[in-house]
N, C-alpha and C positions, 0 to 999 in steps of 0.2 A: 172482913178486911176493912181496915180504916183508910180514909182518904184525906188528904190535905186539900181543902177546897171542895168544890161541888163534886158529888159523886157522878161518875159517867152514867149517861142515860142508857147505855147498852153494855153488855158484858164483852162485846167485841169492839176492837178499835177499827173504825172504818176510815176511808180516805179523807172524809170530811173532818175527822178528828185530828188529822195531822196537817200542820201548817206546811204549805208548799216550801220546798227547799230546806227543810229542817233535818231530814235523815241523811247522815253522811255515811261514807264507807265504814268508818269506825263503829257505827251503830249496828252494823250487820256482822254477825259471827262469820269467821272465815269458813266454817264448815256448814253454814246455813244452806239448806236446800230449798229454794223457793220453787215450788211446783208450778207448771204452766198454768194451772187453773187459778193460781193466786195472782196472775199477771193480767194485764189488759190487752195482751197480744191477741191478734186474730189472723187467720190465714188469709193471704192475699192471692192475686193471680200468679199461678205457678208455684205456690207455697202450700204446704200441708202441715197442720199441727197434729202431732200424735203423741199423746201423754206428755212427756217432758221433752219431746224432740221436735225441732222445726226442720222440715224436709223441703228440699228443692225438687220439684217434679222433674222427672227425666225428659218428658216431652213438653217442649215449650212452644207456644204459638203466639204469645202476647208480649215477648220481650222486645222493646223498642230501642233500648239503649243499654249497653253494657260497658261503655268506655272502650279501652284498648285491650284487646286480647293479645297477650305477649307470647304465649306458647300454646301448643296443642295441635291436633290434626282435625281438620274439618271432615266430618263423616255424615253430614246431613244431605239433604236434597241439593240438586245443582243450583248454583248461584245464578239468578236471573241477570240478563244483560243490564237492566236498569241499576243494578247494585255495583257494577264495575265502572270505575271512573274512566272517562275518555283518556286515551293515550297512556293507559296504565299497564298495558301488556307489552313488555319489552321483548327483544329478540331472544334473550336468554330464557324466557318463559315459554317459547314455542317449542313444539316437539321437533326432534332432529329429523332431517330429511336427506335427500341425495344431492350431492354437489351438482349444480347446474339446473336443477328442477325449478319450475316456476309454478306458483299457486294460481289456479284459475277456478272456474265453476263448471259443473256438468249441467246436463239438460234439466236436472231436478233442482238446481240451485245449490247443490252441495259442493263444498271445497274439493278440489281434485289437483293432484300434482301432474304437471306437464313434463313428460320424460325429457331428459337432456338430449339435445340434438348433437349432430356431428359438426366438426370444424367447417365453417363456411355456410352452414345452414342458417336460415332466419325463421323467426316466429311468424307463422302464417295462419290467417283465419281459415277454418274449415267449414264455415257456414253456420247458420242458426241451429241451435240444438246440439252442437258438438264443440268440445273444447278446442282451442287452437293447437297447432302442432309445429314442430321444427321441420322444415322442408328445404330442399335445395331450390335456389332461385333459378327460374327459367332464364337461360342465357347468361347465367352467372351474375346478372344484375348490373353489369357494366360493359362497356365496349373494350374488347381485348385487342382488336386489330383495326387499324385505319391507315390506308396507304393511297398515294396519289402518283399517277404517271402522266406525262405530257409529251407532246412533240416539240422538239427544239427547232424544227424547220418544216415548211409546208411542202405541198406537192400539187401538181396539176393533174386533173382528171381523177379517175377512180383508182382505188387501191384497196383490195379486199382479199385478205386482211391487210391492215397497215403494219408493215414489217420494220420500217427504218425510222431513225431519228427519235427514238424513245429515250426518255430519261426519267428517273425518279425525282419528283418535284422538290423533295426535301433534301436531296443529296448534297447540295452546295449552297443553300441559302438558310441563314439562321432564323429567319422569320417564317419558314415553312415547317410544319410539324407532322409527325406520324406517331402511331401507337402500335406497339408490338412488333412482331416479325413481318418483314415486308413480303408483299406478293411477288412471285417470281415471273419476270418477263424473259421469255426464252428467245434465243437467237439462232437456234438450229444446231449449235455445236457445244455450247457450254452446259455443264451438268448442274442442275439445281435440284436439291432434295433427292439426289440419286437418279434424276430423270433428265432426258434430253427431249425437247419438243421443237416443232417447226418454228421458225422465226415469226414473231408477232403473237405468239401464244402466251397466255397468262395462266399460271396455276397457283394453287392456294397453299399456304403453310399450315392450315388447320381446317379440319372439317367444321361444318356449321352452316348457318343461314347467312349468306353474304349479300349485301346490297351493292350491286354493280351499276355504275353510272358512266355513260359516255357523253361527251360534249364536243362540239366542233364549231369553229367560226370560219366562214368562207367569204371570199371576195371574187368578183368576176371582172375580167377585162376583155370579155368576149365581144366579137363584132356583132353578135346577135343579141336580141333583147329577151330571149326566153332561155334561162339557164336554171339548172336544178342540180341537187345532189341529195343522197340519202345516207344518213348516219345509222349504222346498225351494230348490234351486239349479237354474236353467235355463241352458242353453247354446245360443248361436246360432252357426252357421257361415256365415250370410249376413246378418250384422249391417248391411251397407250396402245391403240391398235396399230399394227404394222411395225415398221422399224422406226423407233424413236418417235412414234406418233404420226408417221406420214400416211397411215391408213385410217386415221380418225375421221368421223363424220361430224361436221359442225352445222347446227341448225339455227337459222335466224329467229331470235326470240324477242327482240326489241328494236324499234326503229324510230327515227326522227327525220323530218324532211325539210329541205330548204328550197325555196323558189325565188329566183332573182329576176325581176321583170324589167331590167335595164341593162345597158351595155357596161355600166359601171355601178356596182352595188355591193352591199354587204348583207350577210345573213348568218344566223346561228341556229343550232338545233341541239337537242339533248334527248336521251332516252335512258331508261333504267329498268332493272328487274332484280328480284331476289333469287339468287341461285342456291339451291339446296346441295351443298357440297358434302355428299355422303362418303366420298372416297377421294383422297388427294391425288391419287394416281390416275383415276378415270375421268375426273371432271376438270374441264378447262374452258376458257373463254377467249374470244378474239374480237377486236373492233375492226369494222370495215367502213369504207366510203365507197358506195356504189352509185352507178348512174350519174356520175358527176360530169357535167358538160365540159368539153374541151375549152380551155381558157378560164375555167373556174378553179380556184386554188383553195385548198384547205390550209389555214394558217398555222404556224407554229412559232414558239418563242422559248428561249432559255431563261427568261426573266419573269415571264407572266404566263399564266395558264390560258391558252387559247383553244387548243384541241388536245383531248386526252381522256383519261379514265380515272375513276376513284373506286376504292374497294373498302367497304366497312363491314366487319363481322358483327351481326346483330345478336346472335345467340346460337345455341346448340341446334343441331339438326333434328 
């Protein structure tokens, strides 16, 4: 074979014989098959060269960046927390649950659903190592009843029980308040809550734990300098005994004492107790003034509370 110019030093054309950038697409036949061995390609991480095929390995451990994956289903191992962006999990991505349930954690630190409670229940701690629970509030969580009764006029000496001059403090004054149904003050003839009780007896509109307080203000105009009186609260657990309660037994359960050491003086006393009203029919209370010296008066007023009783329901029995 003849050559124009110097003869090639080798029968094969090597890369060094070709000036960079001189082979164009037009110089390669459209049906040319360049085998893999004629290229400078080599297998990299995750790639395999097989004859004339470049394969992507099925199992990849070294891919650090693949751009944006637009489609497909992830079927690999669980995605670690560090690869999930903060605030990336929306409500729509959470599994469905039961209406009213609350997510908490059990003793092992695993998520757990707190079952929905009933109307009026509140979420309550059940102690360490146990998830919280919806439970009823002891005493309903608020005061349902509060009532106030007072004497509109005073009396001289003892009266046990005190039967007359009672009025409900909030009955005619806008600045006096009460909560719920009033306590019943009986007069011996009027029916309250289907019951008649002796005069001076108080019964309750609802069972529960009731805080009962009695208070009295006294003044003496006695000719002697040694005067006294005792304020008491009596409780009956058989208030329905006899006819309309006339056979009931009342036991003194609280007392406050007043001692006046002058011929003209003033004194006050109070006493209280919590009454467990387990039955509205059987449980009742009375207020009394006993051992009051002649010439010593228990005061009363229709505009200010001087002597009387208050009733507050604290909770369930």
